[in-house]
C-alpha positions, -999 to +999 in steps of 0.1 A: +301-523+670+288-540+639+313-568+633+304-570+596+311-533+589+336-524+617+354-499+594+322-479+588+314-477+625+349-465+632+345-440+604+314-426+620+330-424+655+361-406+641+339-383+621+320-374+653+354-368+671+364-344+643+330-326+643+330-322+681+365-309+682+383-339+698+406-337+668+406-300+657+413-288+622+450-288+614+459-315+639+469-351+630+448-381+638+465-408+659+486-433+640+470-464+624+486-485+652+472-463+679+437-464+663+439-501+658+446-506+695+418-482+705+392-500+684+407-535+688+408-541+651+435-546+624+453-518+607+436-528+574+402-521+590+415-487+602+428-479+567+393-485+553+378-461+578+405-435+569+396-439+533+360-429+541+372-399+561+393-389+531+366-393+506+341-373+527+365-343+531+373-349+568+411-355+564+440-351+540+468-377+538+503-362+542+531-384+531+554-393+560+532-375+586+498-392+586+462-379+584+456-342+590+421-329+599+407-305+573+389-273+582+353-282+573+338-248+581+315-238+552+299-206+543+263-204+530+263-192+494+227-183+481+221-200+448+190-181+438+200-146+452+221-120+434+245-112+462+279-095+459+309-110+476+311-079+499+274-085+510+281-122+515+312-113+535+292-092+559+263-116+563+285-146+570+310-127+591+339-138+569+375-129+575+381-122+538+402-101+515+404-097+477+433-094+454+430-082+418+450-102+393+437-088+360+418-057+351+419-048+314+400-044+281+399-077+262+380-098+237+354-120+253+365-156+251+346-176+225+333-201+251+318-173+272+304-156+241+287-188+232+274-194+267+260-159+270+246-159+235+268-130+223+287-125+190+322-139+190+348-111+191+327-089+215+347-065+236+346-065+274+364-055+306+380-086+319+386-089+357+402-117+376+401-116+414+413-140+441+392-142+473+411-151+505+392-166+534+411-169+566+442-158+546+438-188+522+431-184+485+397-201+483+377-185+454+387-174+419+363-149+403+362-141+366+341-111+357+335-099+322+317-065+320+302-060+285+296-022+285+326-007+302+352+011+282+381+014+307+395-005+337+380+002+371+403+013+400+419-016+419+407-002+452+371-004+440+375-040+428+390-050+461+361-035+479+328-039+461+322-038+423+284-038+426+284-010+452+304+011+428+282+003+398+249+009+416+259+039+438+284+057+415+274+047+380+237+043+385+233+007+373+200-010+381+212-045+385+181-068+385+185-105+379+208-133+369+206-167+353+230-193+369+245-226+361+263-246+388+288-274+379+317-293+394+347-291+370+383-302+369+409-277+379+421-253+352+455-236+350+445-206+370+430-227+398+463-245+402+482-212+401+462-190+424+441-212+448+453-229+479+444-265+471+446-294+495+449-322+471+417-311+453+411-322+417+379-303+411+361-270+420+325-259+422+318-234+394+290-209+394+284-193+360+261-163+358+248-140+332+236-108+349+210-084+336+200-048+343+164-038+350+158-030+313+169-067+305+203-056+291+229-083+296+259-064+311+280-090+329+291-126+328+307-141+359+324-174+366+331-180+403+353-210+411+350-223+446+372-246+466+350-276+475+355-276+513+346-240+521+311-234+507+277-249+508+252-237+483+217-230+497+183-222+482+147-219+494+120-239+477+082-240+482+059-267+469+033-253+446 
């Protein structure tokens, strides 16, 4: 063990224990005293290692209990593709369900109108859905459809909006422009998502176009940090 950076070596060893399943998700790490004896170091050194585990999403501190191991399973979310949640659910074999929170005619929020390059005051169908992974509220999806005149049945929105639009309404959904950011929690995140001390979420904003280049949808998908990894394919020209 590197004497100069003992805490970092301990962090790496504990991270490996977590990854290999020695300490499964949902279980508590041994106490600081137990870990100090295991590694023959001070509790202060152990605390430094635990801080690294915390900062890297391996554990969550629970007051009065200790350090609980976080479920680090992540699903691959294609950045460049235009994939519905239902399609992603099938490809990643997710245990997932959807709950509709909002489904009504509304005025497009000014910030979204500005982002999408639309006139302020534009009408839309506003949809808010919570995605549950392993029975935990993990994703919050805002959808604004710009050419629909009435709400869509809840059963459809809980199954697959794109399947309905393409197969039943004849939409030719073609491409999207995306922006990915990490943002502080908003009021809806705090209200609907199962957060584990998170202060931020990953936000994917998309403007979606039909084959004839008509902009028909704006989406904002807000992801809990620990469940998704965003992937893309790149080739050097």
